[in-house]
N, C-alpha and C positions, 0 to 999 in steps of 0.2 A: 504493500500500500504506500502511495506517495505521501510526502510530507504535507502537501496541500490537502490531500484527502483526509489525513489525520486532523488537520486544523478545522476542516469543515464539520467534523463530528463534535467539536468543542463549542460551547457557547461563545458568542462574539461580544465585544464590548457593547454595552447598552447606551453609552454616552459617546459623543463626538468630542474628543479632547485634544487640544494642541500638544504635539509631541507624542501622540499615540503610536504604539509600536506594532500594530497589526501587520504592516507591510514589511517589517524587518524581522518577523518571527523566524523565518527560515535561516537567518544569520545568528540571532540571539539564542534561540532554544538549544541548538547543538552545542553551544559553548557552555551551557549550564552543566553539561555532563550528567552522570548518574548521581542523583540526589539521594544519598544514603541517610541523611538526617532530615532537617527541616528547611523549607524554602521560605525566605524572607523577602518581602517587597515593600519597603517603607515609603516610597513615593508612588502610590497606587495609581492615581489618575484613572484612566479608562480601564486599566487592568488587562490589557491584551496578553501580556506575558503570564500574569497570574492565572488567567483563565485557561492557558494552554498547558499548565502543569498537571500531570496525571492526578486524579482524585485520591489515589492511595498515598500520595506524598503529603506529609504534614505541611500546612501552609499558614504563614502569619503575614498579614499585610495591613496597610493603613496609610494614613496621610495626615498632614497637619491641617488640611482644609476640612473644617468641621462639617460644612454643608455636604461636601463630597462623601465623607465617611457616613454621615447620617443616611444619605441616599443609598449607598451600598447596603447598609444594615436594614433598611426598609425593603429593598429588593429581596434580601434574604428572608426577612420575617413576615412581611405583609405584601407580597407581590400582587395579589388579586385586588386588595384595597387600593394600592397605588394605581393600578390600571383603571379602576373605576373612577378615581379622582381625575386622572388625566383625560378620560373620555368626557368629563363634565366641563373642561376648560375650553373656551373659544380660542381661536388662533388668529384673531384680528389684531391690528396695531393697538387699538385702545386697551384691549385686555392685556396685551403684552406690556404696555407701559404701566398698567396697574399692578401686574405681577412683579415687574422689575422694581417698582417702588416699595414693595412690602418690607424689604430689609432696612428701610429708613424709619419704620414704625416700631418703636420699642414695645408697644402693646401687642402687635402681631408676633414679634419675636418671642415674647414671653408666653402668649396664650395659644398660639397655633400648635397643632400636633406635629409630631415628627413625620407623619405621613404627608401632611399638608406641605411641610418644608421640602420633603423629597419630591413631591409632585411639582412644586415650583422649580426646583433645580432641573428636573428632567424637561419640563416645559420650556424653560428659558434656553436650555441647551438645544432644543429642537427648533426654536423660533428666532434665536438671536443671530446676528450677522456672522456668517461663516462658522457657526457653531462654537464660537469662542466662549470660554469662561474667564472673565477678567474682572477684577475688583480694584477699587481705589484704595488709598491709604487708610480709609475708615472701614474697609471690608465690604463696601457696597458695590453690587453688580452694576456695571456701567457700559455694557455692550448694546448698540442700537438694534432695532428691529430688522429682521432679514427681508421682510416683505412677502414671505411665503404664508399662504393662508390654508394650506392643506398638509402640513407635516404630520407624521404619525410615528408613534413608538412601535417597534417590532415586539408585539406582546408575546409571541411564541418564544423569541429569543430571551426576553426578559425572564420568562418562566424557566428557561433552561439555565440561565445564570443563577436563579434562585435555587434550583435543584442542585447545582454544583456546590453552592454555599451551604447546602444542607446534607452533603454526602460525607460520611465519616471516612477518615483515612486509615492507614494500616495500624495506627495506635488506637483506633476507635474514637478519635477526636474529630470535632468539626473544625473547619478552617476558622481562623481568627481574623476579624476585621476590626481594627481599633483606631481611635483618634489619638495620634501620638506623633511626636517629632521623631525623625529617623534615628537620632542618637540613642533615645530611650529604647526603641524597638530592637536595635541590633545588639544591645547589651547581652541578650540571652543567647546569641549565636555562638556555636562552639564547633570543634573539629567535626567534619562530615556534613556540616550545614552549607547552604548556598545563599548568598545575598545578592540580589539584583537591585542596583541603585539607578534611578532615572530622575535626577534632580532637575529643578529649573536650570536651563542651559546658561552657560556663560555667554555674554555678548560676543559676537564674532569681530566687532570693531568698536572703537571708542564712540562712534556715532550711532551704534545700535541702540534700540530701545527694547526693553524686555516687557513682555506681557505678564502681569502679576496674577497668580492664581490664589494667593493668600496675602493678607495685608502685611505679613511679616517680611516678604521679599526674600531674596537669596543673592547676596553680593559676593565680591571677590574673597572676603575673609571666610565666608561660608564655604566657598569652593575649596579653599586651602584646608579648612577643617575637615571637609568631606574626604579629601585625599588622605589626610592623616588617619582618619577612621578606617579607611580602606586598608592602609598598611597595618594598623592594629589588628584588624580582622584576619588578614593573611597570616600574621604571626601566630594567631590562635588556631590555624589550620582550617579557616573558613574560605571557601572559594568565593571570589568577588568578581562581579561584572558591573561595569558602570557605563552608562550612555551619556554623551555630552556633545556640545558643539565642536566643530573643527576650528578651534580658535588657538591663538598663540598661548593664551593663558593655560588652557587645558593641556596642550602638548608639552608645555614646560613643567606642569605639575606632575604628570604621570610619566616618569622616566623608567627606562629599562633597568637602570641600576637599582631601582626600588622593587623590581619584579613585575612591572606592568608591560603588557603587549598591546599595542594600539592598532586597530583595524579601521580603515575608512569605509563608510557605507554610503552609497548614493540613495537618496530618497526624494520623492516628490511629495510635498506636504499638501493635504487637503484642507487644513485649517490654517489660515493666514489672514493677516490684516487686510490684504488686497489681493486681487487676482494675479497681479504682477509678481507677488511673492511666492507663487506656487511653482516656480522653475525648480528643477532638480538641485538639491544641495547635498553637501557631504556632511555626515555626522560621524562621530567616533564611537566605537565600541571598545572599551578598555577592559582587558582581562588580566586579573591579578593571579600570579602563580603562587602556589602554596609555599610557605616557609618551612 
């Protein structure tokens, strides 16, 4: 059976997320190797790699974006109710603007259910321009309306994702989806485990602007700290893979002398600020060798 056929049997990402790895799975997954322990993915996003991991492998994933994590948890726990909520929401510009403004309301944030919040996240993802998830420094969603009036969620796939999240692994445990920063999540990783890190990318030039997916941001000092954490994991016998931009900063950070091997991957992005930004670009897949 071909690799593509195997992927078709897995649930697909239910969100359209900038930097999503669906198109790079044939490059990333083979580099994960045989996972004897637990698979960790602390920058979950749309979860293309996470969803491609065999269900018998123990999986721990999450993100610092609380809205995103809540949506994953609702897909796991209340998929049918989420689908019902989404069917009730109109897809015109007026409704979009009303939904987008809800995170400016302290009352709505305090009183709305987690299902309502998840429905809002999925709805905005379907109807916002280019499917972007972007927030300002106050954590408020600020992407304009895409103009589509008939988007729809793939309900069958959403239920497949929910089934995957409710399938027990070889240790008879369910996958873990948690709201966490990556440093806390990887503390438990030990020899035999695999960690895949897909952080917010470093700018490719000084004039680049980064789309922020959480109000905390991710700057140069964070990129350096991430590299240091990769080295610490490798010294503990953890296999580490990292994705990032093909930038001078990243190439300088991950040197062969520290045990890193860099692969350039060509990808055409389907989520971008403008149509002109969708030309093929090169990203980096960084594989850390075990110490």
